[in-house]
DSSP file (Angstrom, degrees, kcal/mol; ACC not computed):
  #  RESIDUE AA STRUCTURE BP1 BP2  ACC     N-H-->O    O-->H-N    N-H-->O    O-->H-N    TCO  KAPPA ALPHA  PHI   PSI    X-CA   Y-CA   Z-CA
    1    1 A H              0   0    0      0, 0.0     2,-0.5     0, 0.0     0, 0.0   0.000 360.0 360.0 360.0 136.6    0.0    0.0    0.0
    2    2 A V        -     0   0    0     10,-0.0     2,-0.2     0, 0.0     0, 0.0  -0.985 360.0-144.8-118.9 125.3    1.2    3.5   -0.9
    3    3 A A        -     0   0    0     -2,-0.5     9,-0.3     1,-0.1     2,-0.2  -0.549  22.9-102.7 -90.4 154.3   -0.4    6.4    1.0
    4    4 A L        -     0   0    0     -2,-0.2     2,-0.6     8,-0.1    -1,-0.1  -0.548  30.2-133.9 -74.1 136.1   -1.1    9.8   -0.5
    5    5 A N        +     0   0    0     -2,-0.2     3,-0.2     8,-0.2     6,-0.1  -0.837  28.6 171.3 -94.9 119.3    1.3   12.5    0.6
    6    6 A L        +     0   0    0     -2,-0.6    -1,-0.1     1,-0.1     4,-0.0   0.213  53.3  94.9-110.3  13.3   -0.4   15.7    1.6
    7    7 A N  S    S-     0   0    0      3,-0.1    -1,-0.1     2,-0.0     3,-0.1   0.227 106.4 -95.4 -93.0  14.8    2.6   17.6    3.0
    8    8 A G  S    S+     0   0    0      1,-0.4     2,-0.1    -3,-0.2     3,-0.1   0.326  91.3 114.4  92.0  -9.4    3.4   19.5   -0.2
    9    9 A R  S    S-     0   0    0      1,-0.1    -1,-0.4     0, 0.0     2,-0.1  -0.377  81.1 -77.7 -85.0 171.5    6.0   17.1   -1.4
   10   10 A R        -     0   0    0     -2,-0.1     2,-0.4    -3,-0.1    -1,-0.1  -0.441  50.8-148.1 -67.3 142.6    5.6   15.0   -4.5
   11   11 A S        -     0   0    0      2,-0.1    -7,-0.1    -2,-0.1    -1,-0.0  -0.882  19.4-143.6-117.9 147.8    3.4   12.0   -4.1
   12   12 A A  S    S+     0   0    0     -2,-0.4     2,-0.5    -9,-0.3    -8,-0.1   0.545  84.7  80.5 -81.4  -8.0    3.5    8.6   -5.7
   13   13 A I        +     0   0    0    -10,-0.2     2,-0.2    -8,-0.1    -8,-0.2  -0.852  60.3 180.0-102.9 132.4   -0.3    8.5   -5.7
   14   14 A D    >>  -     0   0    0     -2,-0.5     4,-1.8   -10,-0.1     3,-0.9  -0.615  46.7 -85.3-119.7-175.7   -2.2   10.3   -8.4
   15   15 A G  H 3> S+     0   0    0      1,-0.2     4,-1.5    -2,-0.2     5,-0.1   0.765 119.1  66.8 -63.7 -27.0   -5.9   10.8   -9.2
   16   16 A R  H 34 S+     0   0    0      1,-0.2    -1,-0.2     2,-0.2     4,-0.2   0.861 108.7  38.3 -63.9 -34.3   -6.1    7.5  -11.2
   17   17 A T  H X4 S+     0   0    0     -3,-0.9     3,-1.2     1,-0.2     6,-0.3   0.897 114.8  51.9 -81.1 -43.0   -5.5    5.5   -8.0
   18   18 A M  H 3< S+     0   0    0     -4,-1.8    -2,-0.2     1,-0.2    -1,-0.2   0.694  96.2  68.8 -71.9 -18.2   -7.6    7.7   -5.6
   19   19 A R  T 3< S+     0   0    0     -4,-1.5     2,-0.3    -5,-0.2    -1,-0.2   0.660  81.2  90.9 -78.0 -12.5  -10.7    7.7   -7.7
   20   20 A H  S X> S-     0   0    0     -3,-1.2     3,-1.0    -4,-0.2     4,-0.7  -0.594  77.0-135.0 -84.3 143.8  -11.4    4.0   -7.1
   21   21 A S  H 3> S+     0   0    0     -2,-0.3     4,-1.7     1,-0.2     3,-0.3   0.800 101.5  67.9 -67.1 -27.3  -13.5    3.0   -4.1
   22   22 A G  H 3> S+     0   0    0      1,-0.2     4,-2.5     2,-0.2    -1,-0.2   0.770  90.4  62.9 -64.2 -25.6  -11.1    0.3   -3.2
   23   23 A Y  H <> S+     0   0    0     -3,-1.0     4,-1.9    -6,-0.3    -1,-0.2   0.929 105.1  45.0 -65.8 -44.8   -8.5    2.9   -2.2
   24   24 A G  H  X S+     0   0    0     -4,-0.7     4,-1.9    -3,-0.3    -2,-0.2   0.884 112.9  51.1 -64.5 -38.9  -10.7    4.3    0.6
   25   25 A V  H  X S+     0   0    0     -4,-1.7     4,-2.5     1,-0.2     5,-0.2   0.915 108.4  52.7 -63.8 -42.7  -11.5    0.8    1.7
   26   26 A S  H  X S+     0   0    0     -4,-2.5     4,-2.5     1,-0.2    -2,-0.2   0.893 108.0  50.9 -60.3 -40.8   -7.8    0.0    1.8
   27   27 A L  H  X S+     0   0    0     -4,-1.9     4,-2.0     2,-0.2    -1,-0.2   0.901 111.0  47.8 -64.6 -41.2   -7.1    3.1    4.0
   28   28 A R  H  X S+     0   0    0     -4,-1.9     4,-1.8     2,-0.2    -2,-0.2   0.921 114.3  45.5 -66.7 -44.0   -9.8    2.1    6.5
   29   29 A I  H  X S+     0   0    0     -4,-2.5     4,-2.0     1,-0.2    -2,-0.2   0.905 111.6  52.8 -66.9 -40.3   -8.6   -1.5    6.8
   30   30 A R  H  X S+     0   0    0     -4,-2.5     4,-2.7    -5,-0.2    -1,-0.2   0.897 107.3  52.1 -61.5 -40.4   -5.0   -0.4    7.1
   31   31 A K  H  X S+     0   0    0     -4,-2.0     4,-1.9     1,-0.2    -1,-0.2   0.909 108.8  50.5 -62.3 -42.1   -5.8    2.0    9.9
   32   32 A R  H  X S+     0   0    0     -4,-1.8     4,-1.2     1,-0.2    -1,-0.2   0.891 113.3  45.1 -63.8 -39.9   -7.6   -0.8   11.8
   33   33 A I  H  X S+     0   0    0     -4,-2.0     4,-1.9     1,-0.2    -2,-0.2   0.907 111.5  52.0 -70.4 -41.9   -4.6   -3.1   11.4
   34   34 A E  H  X S+     0   0    0     -4,-2.7     4,-2.3     1,-0.2    -2,-0.2   0.831 103.9  58.4 -65.3 -31.8   -2.1   -0.4   12.4
   35   35 A E  H  X S+     0   0    0     -4,-1.9     4,-2.3     2,-0.2    -1,-0.2   0.911 106.3  48.9 -62.5 -41.5   -4.1    0.3   15.6
   36   36 A A  H  X S+     0   0    0     -4,-1.2     4,-2.5     2,-0.2    -2,-0.2   0.938 112.7  46.1 -64.9 -46.5   -3.7   -3.3   16.7
   37   37 A F  H  X S+     0   0    0     -4,-1.9     4,-2.1     1,-0.2    -1,-0.2   0.876 111.5  52.9 -64.9 -35.9    0.1   -3.3   16.1
   38   38 A S  H  X S+     0   0    0     -4,-2.3     4,-2.5     2,-0.2     5,-0.3   0.924 110.5  46.9 -64.0 -44.0    0.5    0.0   17.8
   39   39 A W  H  X>S+     0   0    0     -4,-2.3     4,-1.6     1,-0.2     5,-1.6   0.916 111.2  51.8 -63.2 -43.0   -1.3   -1.3   20.9
   40   40 A I  H  <5S+     0   0    0     -4,-2.5     6,-1.8     1,-0.2    -1,-0.2   0.887 113.7  44.2 -62.5 -38.7    0.8   -4.4   20.9
   41   41 A K  H  <5S+     0   0    0     -4,-2.1     6,-1.2     5,-0.2     7,-0.2   0.923 124.8  29.8 -73.0 -43.5    4.0   -2.4   20.7
   42   42 A T  H  <5S+     0   0    0     -4,-2.5    -3,-0.2    -5,-0.2    -2,-0.2   0.965 130.9  26.7 -85.1 -55.7    3.1    0.2   23.3
   43   43 A V  T  <5S+     0   0    0     -4,-1.6    -3,-0.2    -5,-0.3    -2,-0.1   0.910 124.9  44.9 -78.3 -43.3    0.8   -1.3   25.9
   44   44 A A  S   <S-     0   0    0     -5,-1.6    -1,-0.2     1,-0.0    -3,-0.1   0.497 106.9-121.8 -84.7  -2.5    1.8   -5.0   25.6
   45   45 A G    >   +     0   0    0     -6,-0.3     3,-0.5    -4,-0.2    -4,-0.2   0.770  69.1 133.2  75.1  26.5    5.5   -4.2   25.6
   46   46 A Q  T 3   +     0   0    0     -6,-1.8     3,-0.4     1,-0.2    -5,-0.2   0.318  45.1  91.5 -93.0   9.6    6.4   -5.8   22.3
   47   47 A D  T 3  S+     0   0    0     -6,-1.2     2,-0.4     1,-0.3    -1,-0.2   0.853 106.1  19.0 -69.1 -32.1    8.5   -2.7   21.1
   48   48 A K  S <  S-     0   0    0     -3,-0.5    -1,-0.3    -7,-0.2     0, 0.0  -0.846  93.1-144.2-137.5  99.6   11.5   -4.4   22.7
   49   49 A T        -     0   0    0     -3,-0.4    -3,-0.1    -2,-0.4     8,-0.1  -0.215   9.4-149.0 -68.3 153.0   10.9   -8.1   23.2
   50   50 A K  S    S+     0   0    0      6,-0.1     2,-0.3    -5,-0.1    -1,-0.1   0.289  73.8  78.0-101.2   7.5   12.3   -9.9   26.2
   51   51 A F        -     0   0    0      2,-0.1     2,-0.4     5,-0.0    -2,-0.1  -0.767  64.5-144.7-118.0 160.4   12.7  -13.2   24.3
   52   52 A R        +     0   0    0     -2,-0.3     4,-0.4     5,-0.0     3,-0.1  -0.965  60.6  31.4-123.3 143.5   15.2  -14.6   21.8
   53   53 A G  S  > S-     0   0    0     -2,-0.4     4,-2.1     3,-0.1     5,-0.3   0.028  89.1 -83.9  94.2 156.6   14.3  -16.9   19.0
   54   54 A R  H  > S+     0   0    0      1,-0.2     4,-2.7     2,-0.2     5,-0.3   0.881 122.6  54.1 -64.9 -39.1   11.3  -17.3   16.8
   55   55 A D  H  > S+     0   0    0      2,-0.2     4,-2.4     1,-0.2    -1,-0.2   0.943 112.8  41.1 -64.3 -48.1    9.4  -19.6   19.2
   56   56 A G  H  > S+     0   0    0     -4,-0.4     4,-2.2     2,-0.2    -1,-0.2   0.921 119.0  44.3 -67.2 -44.1    9.7  -17.2   22.2
   57   57 A V  H  X S+     0   0    0     -4,-2.1     4,-2.4     2,-0.2    -2,-0.2   0.906 114.4  50.4 -67.8 -40.8    9.0  -14.1   20.2
   58   58 A G  H  X S+     0   0    0     -4,-2.7     4,-2.5    -5,-0.3    -2,-0.2   0.905 110.8  49.0 -62.6 -41.7    6.1  -15.7   18.3
   59   59 A W  H  X S+     0   0    0     -4,-2.4     4,-2.4    -5,-0.3    -2,-0.2   0.925 111.9  48.7 -63.4 -43.9    4.6  -16.9   21.5
   60   60 A A  H  X S+     0   0    0     -4,-2.2     4,-2.2     1,-0.2    -2,-0.2   0.889 112.0  48.8 -64.7 -39.4    4.8  -13.5   23.1
   61   61 A F  H  X S+     0   0    0     -4,-2.4     4,-2.6     2,-0.2    -1,-0.2   0.916 111.3  49.6 -66.5 -42.5    3.3  -11.8   20.1
   62   62 A T  H  X S+     0   0    0     -4,-2.5     4,-2.2     1,-0.2    -2,-0.2   0.906 111.3  49.8 -61.4 -41.8    0.4  -14.3   19.9
   63   63 A F  H  X S+     0   0    0     -4,-2.4     4,-2.0     2,-0.2    -1,-0.2   0.901 111.8  48.0 -62.8 -41.9   -0.2  -13.8   23.6
   64   64 A A  H  X S+     0   0    0     -4,-2.2     4,-2.1     2,-0.2    -2,-0.2   0.884 110.7  51.1 -67.3 -38.4   -0.2  -10.0   23.1
   65   65 A A  H  X S+     0   0    0     -4,-2.6     4,-2.0     2,-0.2    -2,-0.2   0.889 109.4  50.8 -66.1 -38.2   -2.6  -10.2   20.2
   66   66 A A  H  X S+     0   0    0     -4,-2.2     4,-2.0     2,-0.2    -1,-0.2   0.890 109.0  51.5 -64.9 -38.6   -5.0  -12.4   22.2
   67   67 A A  H  X S+     0   0    0     -4,-2.0     4,-2.0     2,-0.2    -2,-0.2   0.897 108.0  52.0 -64.5 -39.3   -4.9   -9.8   25.0
   68   68 A Y  H  X S+     0   0    0     -4,-2.1     4,-2.0     1,-0.2    -2,-0.2   0.901 107.9  51.9 -63.0 -40.0   -5.7   -7.1   22.4
   69   69 A N  H  X S+     0   0    0     -4,-2.0     4,-1.3     1,-0.2    -1,-0.2   0.886 108.6  50.9 -63.6 -37.9   -8.7   -9.1   21.3
   70   70 A L  H  < S+     0   0    0     -4,-2.0    -1,-0.2     1,-0.2    -2,-0.2   0.872 108.8  51.5 -66.4 -35.8   -9.9   -9.4   24.9
   71   71 A V  H  < S+     0   0    0     -4,-2.0     4,-0.4     1,-0.2    -2,-0.2   0.886 113.9  44.2 -66.0 -38.1   -9.6   -5.7   25.3
   72   72 A R  H >X S+     0   0    0     -4,-2.0     4,-2.0     1,-0.2     3,-0.6   0.683  91.2  89.0 -78.2 -19.0  -11.7   -5.2   22.1
   73   73 A L  H 3X S+     0   0    0     -4,-1.3     4,-2.2     1,-0.2     5,-0.2   0.859  82.5  51.9 -54.8 -47.1  -14.3   -7.8   23.0
   74   74 A P  H 3> S+     0   0    0      0, 0.0     4,-0.8     0, 0.0    -1,-0.2   0.892 111.9  47.8 -59.6 -37.1  -16.7   -5.6   25.0
   75   75 A K  H <4 S+     0   0    0     -3,-0.6     3,-0.3    -4,-0.4    -2,-0.2   0.880 112.4  49.2 -69.7 -36.2  -16.9   -3.1   22.1
   76   76 A L  H  < S+     0   0    0     -4,-2.0    -1,-0.2     1,-0.2    -3,-0.2   0.827 113.5  46.2 -71.1 -31.4  -17.4   -5.8   19.6
   77   77 A M  H  < S+     0   0    0     -4,-2.2    -1,-0.2    -5,-0.2    -2,-0.2   0.559  84.3 116.9 -89.0  -7.9  -20.2   -7.4   21.6
   78   78 A A     <  -     0   0    0     -4,-0.8    -3,-0.0    -3,-0.3     0, 0.0  -0.348  66.9-127.4 -62.8 136.5  -22.0   -4.2   22.4
   79   79 A V        -     0   0    0     -2,-0.0     2,-0.1     1,-0.0    -1,-0.1  -0.760  22.8-124.9 -87.1 122.1  -25.5   -4.1   20.9
   80   80 A P              0   0    0      0, 0.0    -1,-0.0     0, 0.0     0, 0.0  -0.440 360.0 360.0 -67.2 137.2  -26.0   -1.0   18.8
   81   81 A S              0   0    0     -2,-0.1    -2,-0.0     0, 0.0     0, 0.0   0.440 360.0 360.0-103.8 360.0  -29.1    1.0   20.0
């Protein structure tokens, strides 16, 4: 995914890409995914792991992702009124 640059610099995205509805959908989905990774890094302490090796780091990441899902659960189960 390449994001549009709005800071006055040259951007790799032009109108041909932005006019498609899928571009907006991609931005929304990307934001949702990035929020999860941000939470895992800051709150769950995965910015600097305390483990070595794929097994230990993978287990810690899976545990942090499960914790994030538990944090989100009440909002997901709320009945819209």
